[in-house]
C-alpha positions as CSV (number, residue, x, y, z in Angstrom):
1,M,9.5,-3.9,12.3
2,T,10.6,-6.7,10.1
3,E,11.0,-6.4,6.1
4,Q,10.3,-9.6,4.5
5,Q,10.6,-10.8,0.9
6,I,8.1,-13.3,-1.1
7,T,7.5,-14.2,-4.6
8,I,4.2,-13.9,-5.8
9,K,2.8,-14.7,-9.2
10,N,6.6,-14.7,-10.4
11,I,6.9,-11.2,-8.8
12,F,9.6,-10.7,-6.1
13,T,7.5,-8.7,-3.5
14,N,8.7,-6.8,-0.6
15,Y,6.6,-6.3,2.8
16,K,6.6,-4.8,6.0
17,I,5.3,-6.1,9.5
18,L,5.0,-4.0,12.4
19,G,3.5,-4.9,15.9
20,K,1.7,-7.7,17.3
21,G,-2.0,-8.4,17.5
22,K,-5.1,-8.1,15.2
23,P,-3.8,-8.1,11.7
24,I,-4.6,-5.1,9.4
25,L,-3.3,-5.2,5.8
26,I,-2.5,-1.9,4.4
27,L,-2.5,-1.2,0.6
28,H,-0.7,2.1,-0.4
29,G,-1.8,4.3,-3.3
30,W,-0.1,4.9,-6.8
31,R,3.3,6.1,-6.8
32,S,3.8,5.4,-3.1
33,N,5.2,2.4,-1.0
34,S,5.1,0.7,2.1
35,S,7.5,3.3,3.8
36,R,5.3,6.1,3.4
37,W,2.9,4.2,5.6
38,Q,5.5,3.2,8.2
39,K,4.4,6.0,10.7
40,T,0.8,5.2,10.5
41,A,1.5,1.6,11.0
42,E,4.1,2.1,14.0
43,I,1.0,3.9,15.8
44,L,-1.3,1.1,14.9
45,A,1.3,-1.4,16.3
46,K,1.0,0.6,19.7
47,K,-2.5,-0.1,19.8
48,N,-2.3,-3.9,19.5
49,F,-2.5,-4.1,15.6
50,M,-0.2,-6.0,13.6
51,A,0.1,-3.8,10.5
52,I,1.3,-5.6,7.3
53,I,2.2,-3.3,4.2
54,P,3.3,-4.7,1.0
55,D,5.1,-2.5,-1.8
56,L,2.4,-3.4,-4.7
57,P,4.0,-4.7,-7.7
58,G,5.6,-1.9,-9.5
59,F,6.2,0.3,-6.7
60,G,8.7,0.5,-3.9
61,K,11.1,-2.6,-3.5
62,S,8.7,-5.1,-5.6
63,Q,9.0,-5.7,-9.2
64,E,6.8,-4.5,-12.0
65,P,4.2,-7.1,-13.2
66,K,5.3,-9.2,-16.3
67,N,2.4,-8.0,-18.1
68,V,-0.1,-5.4,-18.4
69,W,-2.6,-5.7,-15.4
70,N,-5.8,-3.8,-14.5
71,I,-7.2,-3.7,-11.0
72,D,-8.0,-7.4,-11.3
73,G,-4.5,-8.4,-11.8
74,Y,-3.8,-6.8,-8.3
75,V,-6.8,-8.3,-6.9
76,E,-5.6,-11.9,-7.8
77,W,-2.1,-11.0,-6.7
78,L,-3.4,-10.0,-3.3
79,K,-5.3,-13.3,-3.0
80,E,-2.2,-15.2,-3.2
81,F,-0.3,-12.9,-1.1
82,S,-2.9,-13.3,1.7
83,Q,-2.7,-16.9,1.3
84,R,1.0,-17.4,1.2
85,V,1.8,-14.8,4.2
86,P,1.3,-16.8,7.4
87,E,0.0,-13.7,9.5
88,L,-2.9,-13.5,7.0
89,K,-4.1,-17.1,7.2
90,N,-7.2,-16.3,8.6
91,D,-9.2,-13.3,8.2
92,F,-8.1,-9.7,8.5
93,Y,-8.7,-6.3,8.3
94,L,-8.1,-4.2,5.2
95,A,-7.1,-0.7,4.5
96,G,-6.7,0.7,1.1
97,H,-5.6,4.2,0.1
98,S,-6.5,6.1,-3.2
99,F,-5.5,3.2,-5.8
100,G,-5.1,0.9,-3.0
101,G,-8.5,1.6,-2.0
102,S,-9.8,0.4,-5.3
103,V,-7.9,-3.0,-5.1
104,A,-9.0,-3.5,-1.5
105,A,-12.8,-2.7,-2.5
106,K,-12.6,-4.8,-5.5
107,F,-10.7,-7.8,-3.3
108,S,-13.6,-7.5,-0.7
109,L,-16.2,-7.7,-3.4
110,K,-14.8,-11.0,-4.5
111,Y,-13.2,-12.7,-1.5
112,N,-15.3,-11.2,1.3
113,Q,-15.0,-14.0,3.7
114,K,-11.1,-12.9,4.1
115,V,-12.0,-9.2,5.2
116,K,-13.3,-8.7,8.7
117,K,-13.8,-5.0,7.9
118,L,-12.8,-2.8,5.0
119,F,-11.3,1.0,5.4
120,L,-11.6,2.8,2.1
121,I,-9.3,5.9,2.7
122,S,-9.5,8.5,-0.2
123,A,-10.2,5.6,-2.3
124,S,-10.2,5.9,-6.1
125,A,-13.2,3.5,-6.4
126,V,-15.5,5.7,-8.5
127,R,-14.7,7.7,-11.4
128,V,-16.9,11.1,-11.8
129,T,-16.8,12.4,-15.3
130,N,-16.9,16.3,-15.5
131,F,-16.1,18.7,-17.8
132,S,-12.3,19.1,-16.7
133,K,-12.0,15.4,-17.4
134,K,-13.7,15.5,-20.7
135,L,-11.4,18.5,-21.8
136,S,-8.1,16.7,-20.5
137,Y,-9.2,13.4,-22.5
138,N,-9.7,15.3,-25.6
139,I,-6.3,17.1,-25.4
140,S,-4.6,13.8,-25.0
141,R,-6.2,12.5,-28.1
142,I,-5.1,15.6,-30.1
143,F,-1.5,15.5,-29.0
144,K,-1.4,11.8,-30.0
145,I,-1.5,12.8,-33.6
146,F,2.0,14.3,-33.5
147,Y,3.6,11.2,-32.2
148,F,5.9,10.9,-35.2
149,F,7.6,14.5,-34.6
150,P,11.1,14.9,-33.2
151,F,11.4,15.3,-29.7
152,Y,7.6,14.3,-29.3
153,E,8.5,12.2,-25.9
154,S,9.7,15.5,-24.2
155,F,7.0,17.5,-25.7
156,R,4.3,15.1,-24.4
157,K,5.6,15.1,-21.0
158,N,5.6,18.7,-20.7
159,I,2.0,19.2,-22.0
160,Y,1.0,16.2,-19.5
161,R,2.5,18.4,-16.8
162,I,0.7,21.6,-17.9
163,F,-2.6,20.0,-18.4
164,F,-2.8,17.3,-16.2
165,R,-0.9,18.4,-13.0
166,K,-3.0,16.0,-10.6
167,S,-2.4,13.0,-13.0
168,D,0.4,10.3,-12.3
169,Y,0.6,9.7,-16.0
170,P,3.5,11.8,-16.8
171,Y,5.5,10.4,-14.1
172,V,5.1,6.4,-15.1
173,S,6.9,4.5,-17.7
174,G,7.2,1.2,-19.6
175,I,4.7,-1.3,-18.9
176,M,3.5,0.7,-15.6
177,K,2.3,3.6,-18.2
178,E,-0.2,1.0,-19.8
179,I,-1.1,-0.5,-16.2
180,Y,-1.9,3.0,-15.3
181,L,-4.4,3.5,-18.2
182,R,-6.5,0.3,-17.3
183,V,-6.2,1.1,-13.6
184,V,-7.8,4.5,-14.0
185,S,-10.7,3.4,-16.5
186,D,-11.9,1.0,-13.8
187,D,-14.9,2.4,-12.3
188,L,-16.6,0.3,-9.3
189,S,-19.6,2.5,-9.1
190,H,-22.2,-0.4,-10.3
191,K,-20.2,-3.0,-8.2
192,L,-20.2,-1.2,-5.0
193,P,-23.8,-1.9,-3.9
194,F,-23.0,-5.5,-3.8
195,L,-20.1,-5.0,-1.2
196,K,-21.2,-6.7,2.2
197,V,-18.2,-6.4,3.9
198,P,-18.5,-3.9,7.0
199,T,-17.0,-0.6,5.4
200,V,-15.7,2.6,7.0
201,I,-15.0,5.5,4.5
202,I,-12.3,8.1,5.7
203,W,-11.8,11.2,3.9
204,G,-9.8,14.1,4.0
205,Q,-12.3,17.4,3.7
206,K,-10.1,19.0,1.4
207,D,-8.8,16.2,-0.8
208,D,-8.0,17.6,-4.1
209,L,-7.0,14.2,-5.8
210,T,-10.0,12.3,-4.9
211,P,-12.8,14.8,-4.3
212,L,-15.2,14.7,-1.1
213,E,-18.1,14.2,-3.4
214,N,-16.4,10.8,-4.1
215,A,-16.8,9.8,-0.7
216,Y,-20.4,10.5,-0.5
217,I,-21.1,8.6,-3.6
218,I,-19.5,5.7,-2.0
219,K,-21.2,6.1,1.1
220,E,-24.4,6.0,-0.7
221,K,-23.6,2.9,-2.7
222,I,-22.2,0.7,0.2
223,A,-25.4,-0.2,2.6
224,E,-24.7,0.6,6.4
225,S,-21.2,2.0,5.5
226,K,-19.9,4.7,7.9
227,L,-18.1,7.9,6.7
228,I,-15.6,9.8,8.6
229,I,-14.5,13.1,7.2
230,I,-11.2,14.4,8.7
231,P,-11.3,18.5,8.8
232,E,-8.9,20.5,6.9
233,Q,-7.0,17.3,5.7
234,G,-6.0,16.5,2.2
235,H,-5.2,13.5,0.0
236,N,-2.3,12.2,2.1
237,M,-3.4,11.8,5.8
238,H,-1.0,8.9,6.4
239,I,1.9,11.4,6.0
240,I,0.3,14.8,7.2
241,C,-1.7,13.6,10.2
242,P,-1.1,9.7,10.9
243,E,-1.9,10.0,14.4
244,I,-5.5,11.1,13.6
245,L,-5.7,8.6,10.9
246,A,-4.5,5.7,13.0
247,K,-7.1,6.8,16.0
248,E,-10.1,6.5,13.4
249,I,-9.0,3.2,12.1
250,A,-8.2,1.8,15.4
251,S,-11.4,3.4,17.1
252,N,-13.6,1.8,14.4
253,I,-12.7,-1.8,14.8
């Protein structure tokens, strides 16, 4: 493994390269980093792949964006990253997990000539509004009224941890807090039917962060896509069962 650094859009960016062979670019999820994907990448490297895993801006050893980005900001960063990293100068396989999946999907919509095949792994590409989410939204609006109270910030964090246990919002700060709000508001549902890149959707059967129903929605919207459901697994298959995940990726290339 080699760890390298590059400046993209004035942002210091750290990334890892493992193995030699067919290049596959892996985009991690929110509050994650390249190190958490290292085991999966090591297994892929043994299967004659070159895994390239950047720390996305704001995560791992990479700097935060200088201003408030949405998913499009990460897409344009990724475009330049793929142009500047020699191993990605030609087309490549692209895998995105959770938040990284939404970036990968949008990148593939806009720059499909760069992507040989897309792997969406528990991707946060669609936003299903249900009663629980509506309730959470209304609660957050109510508590914003009390912003001027002493100790509001500590109070707010405790409330978010109680009502939004599955949300990353309480754990981010500074500019990443505003970026998070923009990222989670981006629903690709209406854009996915225009995705022409061959796509494999991989999902954990017991994923409680990006529910399995989302996988079926994505499958329906992307023509001729393939859905693989990993039995008894949750959201973080790259940590819990990297051997199974790497096998599914490799066998579908």
